[in-house]
N, C-alpha and C positions, 0 to 999 in steps of 0.2 A: 323790660327786665324780667328775668325768670323768677317766679315765686315758688320756692320750695316749701311745702307744708311743714308745719312745726314738728309734727310727729316724725317725719322722715329726717329732718335735721337732727332731732334728738337721737334717733337710732343710729344715724351715720356717725355722729360725734362719739357716742359711747362704743360703737363697734370699732372705730378707729383707735380709740384709747385702749380697748381690750387687745386689739391686734398688736399695738405698740408694746404693751406690757408683756404679751406672750413672746414676741420676738426678743425682748430684752431678757426674759427668763431663759429662752433657748440659747442666746448668745452667752449668757452667764454659765449655763450648763456646759456649753462647748469649751469656753475659756478655762473653766475649772477642771475640765476633763472628768466630770462626775461619772462614776461607774465605768470609766474608760471609754466613754462615748466618742470623744474626739479621736482617740487613738484607733478605735474600731473603724470610724469613718475614714480616717486617713489611710488605713490599710485596705480599704475596699476599692474595687475597680469601678464602682458606680457612685463615686463621691457626689457628683452633681445631682444625680437622681435622689440619693438619700437626703441630701441637704434640702432640696426642693420639697420633698415629701414632708420633712420635719417642719419646715417653715409654713407649709400649707396647713398641716394638722394643728400646729400651735396657733396659727391665725384663726382658724375656724373655732377651735375650742375656747380660746381666750376672748375672741370677739363676741361669741355667744354668751359667755359668762359676764362680760362687761355690760351688755344690754340687759341681761337678766337682773344683775345687781341694780342697775339704774332704774328699771321698772319696779322692782320690789321695794326700793327705798324712796320712790317718788311720793310726794305729798299732795293731797287734795285732788282737784279736778284740773290738772295742768293742761289737758288737751280737750276739755269739753268746751264747746262753743258757748260763749256767754250770751244769755238772753237779756233784753232790756229789763230793768228793774220793775217797771210798771206792768209788765206782761204776766198774766197768770199762767202757771204751768199745770194747773189742775190737781195739784197734790195737796193743797190746803183745804179742800172741801168747800170752797166758797160758792161753787156752782155757776161761775161765770162762763 
């Protein structure tokens, strides 16, 4: 069975959530024809290219924002390897 590290799962989950949110915002902007965006695209000869570029830009931007928010709001040592309790880490000055 393939073991995916915890950090990669964390980043993939939050990136996917950000991408989904970005695409939802884009679809809402197109549906509401905000600033005449949908009308402008429909009148273009390069509709597919424009839509592809919009979806990519929104995915990259919102995916990065999703991961950034997740990292900045993360609590504690979520990804630090836990050492056994009886092992001395050298930080308490006991000299072991």
